[in-house]
N, C-alpha and C positions, 0 to 999 in steps of 0.2 A: 399299238396295234400288235395283235397275238403274234409270238414265233410263232413259223410255219413248223412243224415235225414231220418225220419221216413213219415215226411210229404211229402205230391202230391205236394201241392200250402200251399201259403201264405197267411189266410185268414184275410179279412179286421177285425178290431179291433174296438169297439167302446171306446169313450173316457169313461177314467175310474177316477174316483174322491173318490170313497167312497169303501175303500173294507173293509169286513167281514171277520174275523181271530176268526179261533175256538185255544181251548190250548193257550190261548194270555197270558196267567201268565208263564209259564213253563218257562225254560231257552231258549230253542229257541223262543219260542213266546215274548219273553218281548224283543228281540233284533231286531226280525223282526217289529213288534211294534213300536220300534223305528227309524227302520229306514224307514221305511214309513212313518211317520211322519217327521220325517226329509227331506222326500222328497217331502213332500207336499197334501199325501192323507191324507184326513178323513176318521178315524177307527171304526169301530163301533167292538170291542170286547168283544168276548162270555166268563164270569168270575164266578166261581162260589162263589167268596168273589167278596163285591164289596172295605170291608176293606182291605184284599190282595191286591188290584188291585191298590189300589190307596197307597201302600206301594213300590210296586216293579215296576210298570208300570212309564213310562216318561209322565212329565207334557207336553202338545205342547205348542209353543211357542205364543205370544198371540199376535193375529190377523192374526192367519195359519192356520193349520191343527187343528181339533179338534178329540177328542175321546172321543165318546161314551161305557159308560159301560153297556152291554144288561146281567144283572144276573139269571144266571138259569143252565142246567144242557143239554148237545146235547139230552140226552134221555126222557127231558120232554115232555109234547102235545105243545112248544109252544113257546121254546126258539129258535129253527133252523129258523123256518120262521121269526121271531123278529128278530134274527140277518142282516139273506139277507136284511130285508127291508130296499129298497133306495139303498143298493149297489150294483157295477158294477161288483165287483167281488169277490171269497170268496180264502182264502188260509186256507184248512184244517190240522191241527198242531195237532190232538187229539193223543197220545201213551203213551203205557206203554215201559219198558224193562222186568218187571213180573208180571206176576199176584199174585190176592191178595185176601185174605177174603171178603164176601161181594159180591159177581158177577163182583170183577173187572176184567178181562176174557179177553184174548187176543181178541175172537172173538166180545165180545161188544162194547172195544176201539177201535179196527180199522176194523170189519168189518162191525159191525151195526153203529157204528156212521158214517163212510163214504156213506153209504146207506141213513141215516136221513137227514145230511146236501147235499149231493149232489140232493135228491128230495126237499130238502126246496127249492135249487140254480135254476132248473128245473120251479117249477110250481110259483117263483118271477120271473123268468125272467133273471137270473144273469148267464151268460153264461159263465163270465172268470173262470177260476178253476184252482189252487192249491193246489196238494195234497202234505205231505210228508211222503215219503215211507221211505227205506230202504236198503243200499247196500249190496248185495247179494240175494233178494229175489228172488222166483223163485218157480214154481207146485211144482216141487217135493224137496221142501229144507229140511232141516236135525233136523229142529224145528219147534216148534208153530210158536214162534214171527215170525219166517219169509211166514210160508204158511199163515199168517194173514195178512201180511202187501203184499203180493202179491196176496188174494183173491178180499184185499179193491182196490188193483190197479185195478184187475178187473169191478169190477163199475164201478171205474172211465172212464174206458177207452169206456164199453158201456150206459154210460150214455149220449154221446150227445151234452157233454159243451164242449166247448171251454179250455182244459186240459191240462196240464202241470204236472209232475209227479218229484220231486226230492229225491235222493240215497244217502245219505250221508254216509256217514262212521263214524268213531268215533269224534264226534263233542266236541273240547274243549272250555273253557274261564272259568275267573275266578268263576263264579256261577256252572260252573258244578255239577253236584252228585260225578262224578269220582272223577277228582281231589281233591274237599274237602274230599272224602275220601283215596284220596293217599296221601294228604299233612298229613293226621293223623297217615298213617302208619308211613311214611317218620319221623314225630317226636315222634312216637312210643307212640301215644295217643291213638292208636286202635290196636286191632288183627288185624297182626302174632302176633306183637312185635320183634320177632329176625330173619325177614325177608321180602324182599319187593313181595309179591305172584303176579304171573302171569299164563296164561294157558298153556302148551306146547301142540302142536300138535301132532299127533302119525300115521304113516303110516306101514301098517303091511309089515314086509320083505318077497314077493314073491319070489326073485331068491333061495332060498333054502326051504327043505321041514319042516315044521314047524317053519317059521322063527319067530325070536320077531316083537316086534313095536320099527321102530327108530323115537327118537322123534325129534323135531328140534322147535326152539324159530320162530313163525308168526313173519309177516311184515305186520306197520300197516300205515297209511299216515293222520295223524288226521289231521282233518280241526279247522281253529278257525270261532266260531258263528258268528263274524260279519260277515265273509265271507259267510254262511250259509243266512246269512238279507241278502246282498246285492245281492246273484243269485237268491230268490223269487223276489224281488222288483222288479230289473232288468227288469227280464220276463216279469212283467205287460203292458211293454208299448213297447214289442220287439212280431210282432206275428209270426215271425220264430218261437218260441217255442212254439205255438201251436202244441199238438200233438207229442211232443218230450218227452224222458226221460233221464233225465243228475245225470249222478255223482257226487256227489261235496267229496272232497278229497283234503288233502292238497298235495305242491307241495314238502314235503319231504319223504323220503321213511326212518323206523328206524323200527329194532328189539324192541320189547318189553324189554328188560332189556335194551336196551339205553334210550328209555323213562324214564324208572323207574331211571337209574342213572342221565337222566335229571333234573329230577324232585325235584332227594335227592339233589345234589348239588346248587339248585337254589333257593326251597324254606326256606326262614330263619326258625333256628329254630328246623332243620332236623339234623337225626346221620349220620351221617358220615362212620359209621361202618357196615351202615343195604346193605346188598347184594342182587341183586334180583335173586327169586329161583322158578325157573317155576316146576307147578304142572301138573301131564298127564292129558291132556284134557278129555280123555275120561273115565277113570277113577274115575274122580270129577262129570261129565256126571252122570256115573251109579248110584254115590252115592247121587245125587242130588234127582233123579230118584227115589231110592229107598224110600228117606228122605219123596217123597211126596207122596207114596203110604201107608205110614204111620202115616202122616198126619204132619210129623216134617219137611215140606219142609220150611217152614218160621224159621226157627231155622241157613238156613244154611245163608250166605252172597250173593249166586248168587243160580241158578237154572239151570236146564239140558240144557237148550237153553245158557243161559249166559256162560255155561261151552264149548259148542261145537262153539258158534262162537268166541270164546276169543281161540279157540285152533286155528283157520283159521287166514289165510292172511283175511286182510282189505285195498284193493290196489284198484288203480281203474286208466284210464288216464285220461287226464285233458284237452284236447285238443278241445273235443268237449265245452267243457264250456268256455274255452277259446276264439274260434272262434264265437259260438252265442250269450253268455252275456259278451266276454272284459272283463273277469274276471280273475285275472292269482291269484289263493290263495297263500296265505302268507306261507312261511316255519314252522312250527312249536315251533322249538328255538327262531325266531325273536320274533313270537308272544307270545308267553310262559312266556318270561324273561321282557315283559310289564305289565303283571300282579302277578307276580310270588308271589311277596311283597307284593300280598295281600292277599293270602291261611294263 
């Protein structure tokens, strides 16, 4: 069966030699920069600190691709234009999972940053543009994380650029902040110490008057960061990906308890007696919302949106990615066990 496409024609593409990357030192950014360099692209990377960048970003092989660091901030007056100067494509990766004090908001980091970088691309004649979004975004989403990602997507769609949007699910790898935290749970080095926590999704029982809430374990398809990087980089050379949106997920579906047991059983030093324990997502979301109202939201290890999304399935079909990018993502267990000893 042919894969449906939103693009009516396949545009001709300019040869891409140099790619500008925002969010280059982040977990996903490092993997994408490494893949770009491995495929021979020259990279211009926007970084907050040259010192950190030199520590975490790969060094190009001699006499091959080059890595140029542009030190600055996406919100200052010069960095977006300086970053895209001389590039033929731009990959925008800046994003946060929760808001922080000091103006680190979803709107600023997702919406405003996207507007700034797309405007810089248009001014410099950089037409090829790739956007990092997230699985499950929509205009009527149930948390600010997703609505801000959706608003950013609309800026991209209206930009007039040759865009491609990627919507990954949960991305895993040895430098993942979630897996680092989960490894501490498994080893009993961080709260809650006595169990492995996850969120359970609730659905009201409408079959009877005043029915209760039935809870279930959400299903996820974790995708390896290397597969995410491969998808981004492959799309640069494939004109059929212009005007398309791709869900990026792994090929293995697991419930949250299955995932946590897999981590516990394979991370060295784990306490084998710890068991997964589901927390009601709706009640935890209300708790986080209440804490934020009184200025104590930062004391919780999650916010309202994280609880809401954690209680929902995080799955998608993979046929479109496989057809357009010739990429079949690795199963979680296979890819995770390759780096479990490093956690």
